[in-house]
C-alpha positions as CSV (number, residue, x, y, z in Angstrom):
1,M,0.3,-89.3,70.7
2,G,2.0,-90.9,67.6
3,T,-1.4,-91.8,66.1
4,V,-2.7,-88.3,66.6
5,A,0.4,-86.7,65.1
6,A,0.2,-89.1,62.1
7,R,-3.4,-88.2,61.5
8,S,-2.7,-84.5,61.8
9,A,0.2,-84.8,59.3
10,D,-2.1,-86.6,56.9
11,M,-4.7,-83.8,57.0
12,V,-5.5,-82.3,53.6
13,S,-6.1,-78.6,54.2
14,F,-8.4,-76.6,51.9
15,A,-8.7,-74.1,54.8
16,A,-6.1,-71.3,55.2
17,G,-5.5,-69.3,52.0
18,Y,-1.7,-69.8,52.0
19,P,0.5,-69.3,48.9
20,D,2.2,-72.4,47.5
21,P,5.6,-72.5,49.2
22,A,7.0,-74.1,46.0
23,S,6.4,-70.7,44.3
24,F,8.7,-68.8,46.7
25,P,11.9,-67.7,44.9
26,W,14.1,-69.5,47.5
27,D,17.5,-69.2,45.7
28,E,17.1,-65.6,44.8
29,L,15.9,-64.6,48.3
30,R,18.8,-66.5,49.8
31,G,21.2,-64.5,47.7
32,L,19.5,-61.2,48.6
33,A,19.5,-62.1,52.3
34,A,23.2,-63.0,52.3
35,A,24.1,-59.6,50.6
36,L,21.9,-57.6,53.0
37,L,23.4,-59.4,56.0
38,S,27.0,-58.9,55.0
39,G,27.3,-56.1,57.5
40,S,28.3,-53.4,55.0
41,D,25.1,-51.5,55.9
42,P,24.4,-51.6,59.6
43,T,21.0,-49.9,59.1
44,V,19.6,-53.2,57.6
45,L,19.0,-54.4,61.2
46,Q,18.4,-51.1,62.8
47,Y,15.2,-49.2,63.7
48,G,13.8,-47.2,60.8
49,P,11.1,-44.7,60.0
50,T,7.6,-45.7,61.1
51,R,6.3,-44.8,57.6
52,G,8.7,-47.3,56.1
53,Y,12.0,-47.7,54.2
54,E,12.0,-44.8,51.7
55,P,13.4,-46.7,48.7
56,L,10.6,-49.4,49.2
57,I,8.0,-46.7,49.3
58,A,9.4,-45.4,46.0
59,S,9.2,-48.9,44.6
60,I,5.6,-49.2,45.7
61,V,4.8,-45.8,44.0
62,G,6.1,-47.5,40.8
63,I,4.0,-50.6,41.4
64,L,0.9,-48.4,41.9
65,A,1.6,-46.5,38.7
66,A,1.5,-49.8,36.8
67,R,-1.9,-50.4,38.3
68,G,-3.1,-46.9,37.2
69,I,-2.7,-45.3,40.6
70,V,-0.7,-42.1,40.5
71,V,0.5,-40.9,44.0
72,T,3.4,-39.3,45.8
73,P,5.4,-41.0,48.5
74,S,3.6,-38.8,51.1
75,E,0.4,-40.8,50.3
76,V,1.9,-44.2,51.1
77,T,2.8,-45.9,54.4
78,I,4.2,-49.4,54.9
79,T,2.2,-51.7,57.1
80,T,2.9,-55.1,58.7
81,G,0.9,-56.9,56.1
82,S,-2.4,-55.5,54.8
83,Q,-4.1,-56.9,57.8
84,Q,-2.4,-54.2,59.9
85,G,-3.7,-51.7,57.3
86,I,-7.3,-52.8,58.1
87,D,-6.6,-52.5,61.8
88,L,-5.2,-49.0,61.4
89,V,-8.3,-48.0,59.4
90,G,-10.4,-49.1,62.4
91,R,-8.3,-47.5,65.0
92,V,-8.1,-44.1,63.2
93,L,-11.5,-43.8,61.4
94,V,-14.0,-45.8,63.5
95,T,-15.7,-44.3,66.5
96,P,-17.3,-47.0,68.7
97,G,-20.8,-47.6,67.4
98,D,-20.1,-46.5,63.9
99,V,-21.6,-48.6,61.1
100,V,-19.1,-50.1,58.7
101,L,-20.7,-51.6,55.6
102,V,-19.2,-54.9,54.5
103,E,-20.0,-57.5,51.8
104,L,-22.1,-60.6,52.6
105,P,-19.9,-62.6,52.8
106,A,-16.7,-60.7,53.9
107,Y,-13.1,-61.5,54.7
108,T,-13.0,-62.7,58.3
109,G,-9.8,-60.8,59.1
110,A,-11.5,-57.5,58.3
111,I,-14.6,-58.6,60.4
112,S,-12.3,-59.2,63.4
113,A,-10.2,-56.0,63.0
114,L,-13.3,-53.8,62.6
115,T,-15.1,-55.5,65.4
116,N,-12.1,-54.9,67.6
117,A,-12.5,-51.2,66.8
118,Q,-16.1,-51.5,68.1
119,A,-17.7,-50.9,64.8
120,Q,-21.2,-52.2,64.1
121,L,-20.8,-54.3,60.9
122,V,-23.7,-54.3,58.6
123,G,-23.8,-56.6,55.5
124,V,-24.6,-55.9,51.9
125,R,-25.6,-58.6,49.5
126,Q,-23.4,-59.6,46.6
127,D,-24.2,-60.5,43.0
128,E,-22.1,-62.6,40.7
129,D,-20.1,-59.5,39.7
130,G,-19.7,-58.2,43.3
131,I,-21.6,-56.0,45.7
132,D,-25.3,-55.4,45.0
133,L,-25.5,-51.6,44.5
134,D,-29.3,-51.5,45.0
135,D,-28.9,-53.2,48.4
136,L,-26.0,-51.0,49.3
137,E,-28.1,-47.9,48.7
138,A,-31.0,-49.4,50.7
139,V,-28.8,-50.5,53.6
140,C,-27.0,-47.2,53.9
141,L,-30.2,-45.2,53.9
142,R,-31.8,-47.6,56.4
143,E,-28.9,-47.2,58.8
144,R,-28.8,-43.5,58.5
145,R,-32.5,-43.1,59.0
146,A,-32.1,-45.1,62.3
147,G,-29.6,-42.4,63.4
148,R,-26.4,-44.4,62.9
149,R,-23.3,-42.9,61.4
150,V,-22.2,-44.7,58.2
151,N,-18.8,-43.5,56.9
152,L,-16.9,-46.6,55.7
153,L,-17.4,-49.4,53.2
154,Y,-14.9,-52.2,53.2
155,L,-14.6,-54.5,50.2
156,V,-12.3,-56.8,48.2
157,P,-13.0,-56.0,44.5
158,N,-10.5,-58.5,42.9
159,F,-11.2,-62.2,43.5
160,Q,-12.8,-61.6,46.8
161,N,-12.1,-63.6,49.9
162,P,-14.1,-65.9,50.3
163,T,-16.2,-65.9,47.0
164,G,-13.5,-65.3,44.4
165,S,-15.8,-62.8,42.7
166,L,-14.5,-60.0,40.5
167,L,-16.3,-56.6,40.9
168,G,-17.5,-55.4,37.5
169,L,-15.9,-52.3,36.0
170,A,-19.3,-50.5,35.7
171,K,-19.9,-51.2,39.4
172,R,-16.5,-49.8,40.3
173,R,-17.4,-46.5,38.6
174,R,-20.8,-46.4,40.2
175,L,-19.4,-47.1,43.6
176,L,-17.2,-44.0,43.3
177,E,-20.3,-42.0,42.5
178,W,-22.2,-43.5,45.4
179,A,-19.3,-42.8,47.8
180,E,-19.2,-39.2,46.8
181,R,-23.0,-38.8,46.9
182,H,-23.2,-40.3,50.4
183,D,-19.9,-38.9,51.8
184,V,-18.5,-42.4,52.5
185,L,-14.9,-43.6,52.3
186,I,-14.2,-46.9,50.5
187,V,-11.6,-49.2,51.9
188,E,-10.4,-51.1,48.9
189,D,-8.4,-54.2,49.9
190,D,-6.5,-55.7,47.0
191,P,-4.3,-58.7,47.9
192,Y,-5.2,-60.8,44.8
193,G,-5.4,-58.4,41.9
194,A,-2.2,-59.6,40.2
195,L,-3.4,-63.2,40.3
196,Y,-5.8,-63.2,37.4
197,F,-6.0,-66.4,35.4
198,D,-7.0,-65.5,31.9
199,D,-7.7,-62.6,29.5
200,A,-11.3,-62.4,30.7
201,A,-10.0,-61.2,34.1
202,S,-6.9,-59.3,32.9
203,A,-5.1,-56.3,34.3
204,A,-7.7,-54.1,32.7
205,E,-10.6,-55.7,34.6
206,T,-8.8,-55.7,37.9
207,R,-8.0,-51.9,37.7
208,P,-8.3,-50.6,41.2
209,M,-11.1,-48.1,42.0
210,R,-8.4,-45.9,43.5
211,A,-7.0,-45.4,40.0
212,D,-10.2,-43.5,39.0
213,D,-10.8,-41.8,42.4
214,T,-10.4,-38.0,41.9
215,R,-12.0,-37.0,45.2
216,G,-9.9,-38.9,47.8
217,R,-12.7,-41.4,48.6
218,V,-10.7,-44.6,48.3
219,L,-8.2,-45.9,50.8
220,Y,-6.2,-48.6,48.9
221,L,-4.6,-51.5,50.7
222,S,-2.3,-54.1,49.2
223,T,0.5,-56.5,50.1
224,F,3.4,-58.6,48.9
225,S,2.1,-61.6,50.9
226,K,0.4,-63.4,47.9
227,T,3.1,-62.6,45.4
228,L,6.5,-62.7,47.0
229,A,6.0,-64.4,50.4
230,P,3.7,-63.8,53.3
231,G,6.4,-64.3,56.0
232,F,7.8,-60.9,55.3
233,R,4.6,-59.2,56.5
234,V,5.0,-56.2,54.2
235,G,2.0,-54.4,52.9
236,W,0.9,-50.8,52.4
237,I,-1.9,-48.2,52.6
238,V,-2.5,-45.5,50.0
239,A,-4.5,-42.5,51.4
240,P,-4.5,-38.7,51.4
241,A,-1.3,-37.4,53.1
242,S,-3.3,-36.0,56.0
243,L,-4.7,-39.5,56.7
244,I,-1.3,-41.1,56.2
245,E,0.1,-39.0,59.0
246,R,-2.7,-40.2,61.3
247,F,-2.1,-43.8,60.3
248,E,1.6,-43.3,61.0
249,T,0.9,-42.0,64.5
250,A,-1.3,-45.0,65.3
251,K,1.2,-47.5,63.9
252,Q,4.0,-46.0,66.0
253,S,2.0,-46.9,69.1
254,I,1.5,-50.5,67.9
255,D,4.9,-51.7,66.6
256,L,7.1,-48.6,66.0
257,M,7.8,-49.8,62.5
258,S,7.6,-52.9,60.2
259,G,10.7,-55.0,60.1
260,S,13.7,-53.2,58.5
261,F,15.2,-56.4,57.1
262,D,11.9,-57.6,55.6
263,Q,11.4,-54.2,54.0
264,R,14.9,-54.2,52.5
265,L,14.6,-57.7,51.2
266,V,11.2,-57.0,49.6
267,H,12.6,-53.8,48.0
268,E,15.5,-55.7,46.5
269,G,13.1,-58.3,45.2
270,V,11.1,-55.5,43.4
271,R,14.2,-53.6,42.3
272,R,15.8,-56.6,40.7
273,G,12.7,-57.7,38.9
274,I,12.0,-60.8,40.9
275,L,8.4,-59.8,41.4
276,D,7.8,-59.1,37.8
277,R,9.2,-62.4,36.8
278,L,7.1,-64.3,39.4
279,A,3.7,-62.8,38.4
280,P,3.0,-64.9,35.3
281,E,4.4,-68.0,36.9
282,L,2.0,-67.6,39.9
283,R,-0.9,-67.0,37.6
284,A,-0.1,-70.3,35.8
285,I,0.4,-72.2,39.1
286,Y,-2.9,-71.1,40.6
287,R,-4.9,-71.4,37.4
288,R,-3.8,-75.1,37.1
289,K,-4.7,-75.7,40.8
290,R,-8.1,-74.1,40.3
291,D,-8.7,-76.4,37.3
292,V,-7.6,-79.5,39.2
293,M,-9.8,-78.8,42.1
294,A,-12.8,-78.0,40.0
295,Q,-12.4,-81.2,38.0
296,A,-11.6,-83.4,41.1
297,L,-14.7,-82.1,42.9
298,A,-16.8,-82.7,39.8
299,D,-15.5,-86.2,39.4
300,E,-15.9,-87.1,43.0
301,L,-19.1,-85.3,43.9
302,G,-21.0,-85.4,40.7
303,G,-22.5,-81.9,40.9
304,R,-23.6,-82.1,44.6
305,L,-21.5,-79.0,45.3
306,R,-22.0,-75.9,43.1
307,W,-19.6,-73.0,42.8
308,P,-18.9,-70.0,40.4
309,A,-15.6,-70.5,38.6
310,P,-13.2,-67.9,40.0
311,K,-11.2,-65.9,37.5
312,G,-8.3,-65.4,39.9
313,G,-7.2,-65.7,43.5
314,F,-7.1,-68.7,45.8
315,F,-10.6,-69.9,46.5
316,L,-13.7,-71.9,45.4
317,W,-16.9,-70.8,47.1
318,A,-19.2,-73.8,47.2
319,T,-22.9,-74.1,47.9
320,L,-23.9,-77.3,49.8
321,P,-26.8,-79.6,49.0
322,D,-30.1,-78.9,50.7
323,G,-30.2,-80.2,54.3
324,I,-26.4,-80.0,54.9
325,D,-24.9,-77.2,56.9
326,D,-21.3,-76.1,57.0
327,E,-20.4,-77.2,60.5
328,Q,-22.1,-80.5,60.2
329,L,-20.0,-81.2,57.1
330,L,-16.8,-80.0,58.7
331,A,-17.3,-82.4,61.5
332,R,-17.4,-85.3,59.1
333,A,-14.6,-83.9,57.0
334,L,-12.3,-83.8,60.0
335,E,-12.9,-87.5,60.5
336,E,-11.8,-88.1,56.9
337,R,-8.7,-85.9,57.5
338,V,-9.7,-83.0,55.2
339,V,-10.5,-79.5,56.4
340,F,-12.0,-76.4,54.9
341,V,-13.5,-73.1,56.3
342,P,-17.3,-73.1,57.0
343,G,-19.2,-70.3,55.3
344,S,-20.9,-68.9,58.3
345,P,-18.0,-67.0,59.8
346,F,-17.8,-64.8,56.7
347,Y,-21.3,-63.5,57.3
348,V,-22.0,-60.7,59.8
349,D,-25.8,-61.5,59.8
350,G,-25.6,-65.1,61.1
351,T,-26.3,-66.7,57.7
352,G,-24.0,-68.7,55.4
353,H,-24.4,-72.2,56.8
354,N,-25.0,-73.5,53.3
355,R,-21.6,-72.4,52.0
356,I,-18.0,-73.5,52.4
357,R,-14.7,-72.0,51.3
358,L,-12.2,-74.4,49.6
359,S,-8.7,-73.0,49.1
360,F,-6.7,-74.6,46.3
361,S,-3.6,-72.4,46.7
362,A,-1.3,-74.3,49.0
363,P,-1.9,-78.1,48.5
364,S,-0.2,-80.0,45.7
365,V,-2.4,-81.2,42.8
366,D,-2.2,-84.7,44.2
367,R,-3.3,-83.6,47.6
368,I,-6.1,-81.6,46.0
369,R,-7.4,-84.8,44.3
370,D,-7.0,-86.8,47.5
371,G,-8.8,-84.1,49.4
372,A,-11.7,-84.1,46.9
373,R,-12.1,-87.8,47.4
374,R,-12.1,-87.5,51.2
375,L,-14.6,-84.6,51.0
376,A,-16.9,-86.8,48.9
377,I,-16.8,-89.4,51.6
378,A,-17.5,-86.8,54.3
379,L,-20.4,-85.4,52.3
380,N,-22.0,-88.8,51.9
381,R,-21.6,-89.4,55.7
382,A,-23.1,-86.0,56.5
383,S,-26.0,-86.7,54.2
384,R,-26.8,-90.0,56.0
385,S,-26.4,-88.2,59.4
386,A,-28.8,-85.5,58.3
387,S,-31.4,-87.9,57.2
388,S,-31.1,-89.9,60.5
389,H,-30.5,-86.8,62.7
390,E,-27.2,-88.3,64.0
391,P,-25.2,-85.5,65.7
392,P,-21.7,-84.7,64.5
393,R,-18.7,-85.5,66.7
394,H,-16.1,-82.8,66.0
395,R,-16.0,-79.1,65.3
396,G,-13.3,-76.6,64.5
397,T,-11.2,-75.4,61.7
398,E,-8.2,-73.3,60.7
399,A,-8.2,-69.5,60.5
400,A,-9.9,-68.2,57.4
401,L,-7.0,-66.3,56.0
């Protein structure tokens, strides 16, 4: 047991997309928590409105305005993380058998939530600058000609999970036109938009589609998980007020409300400027980690892995050498005590076995370098196994958050 535990503790994880815990504002949060738990306001630990703590909703309206999205509080509801927002969209808007269009590849949490709603997920190819609009048109028309209902498109425009891609501004405008022409709602999931690394992917290039939506076509989801801390589980949905009412009813049957204390603490973090102060620090932290991982992989692997350089977010999306598949490499990687997420779970069409997702967000820079060294050893072993047809001995990975 001790040996197993030691090997587990020594595992370098490039798997789950967790924020760096060193970035959490521990001292400030500790002070906020102590003030909130003083007992002077008993509602801090009481039940609250399903739609959310009203001052926090007002704070989110301000955050949205800074992103170019002008809404009223009646168009916002708090969710238990943006993952619950995806789940609510499926519960309220998907009839079993409906086609929901997703990117190839797509975020696995959305795949799970929409599958649970009994949607039929159909993939649309991506280009370097996001979803392929020609393929989107063709896929939508093909599905409708087959008699299937297509009313939702789910995508992550900013530093997509898993690819890290940034949807081009021209495509964002054309997507709004496409949605109006085809009477489709767009579910815009934006957890990473504040985490751009340089001027080439600045706030202007991460402008949400919802900011330019004049017809109510875009449902906008976001979260505090990647900027303040994920443990609070506080996110939100922006939608027309009539839909917000339906989401609120569905949420009430799930959890009654998101945690009162969490919402209060997040609100204080926004009100006191902690979030604004953190943003540039987070961009610097994750930019450095991206650079360290890219350099370490280049040094250790000599170009055997290829990836587009992400302009923000948490992930490198790597293409494997010919003859190596994702699960085969994962088996060897686990033996070297390094783990990543295989590419295939992100694809709803059964492809993607030549890709892997490497998250640079949580490990320290030293662990990133060590992990790259271990991955190189694993890739060498996988290459030898492939040439000799030796079967891998282990399978499995962490959740693809």
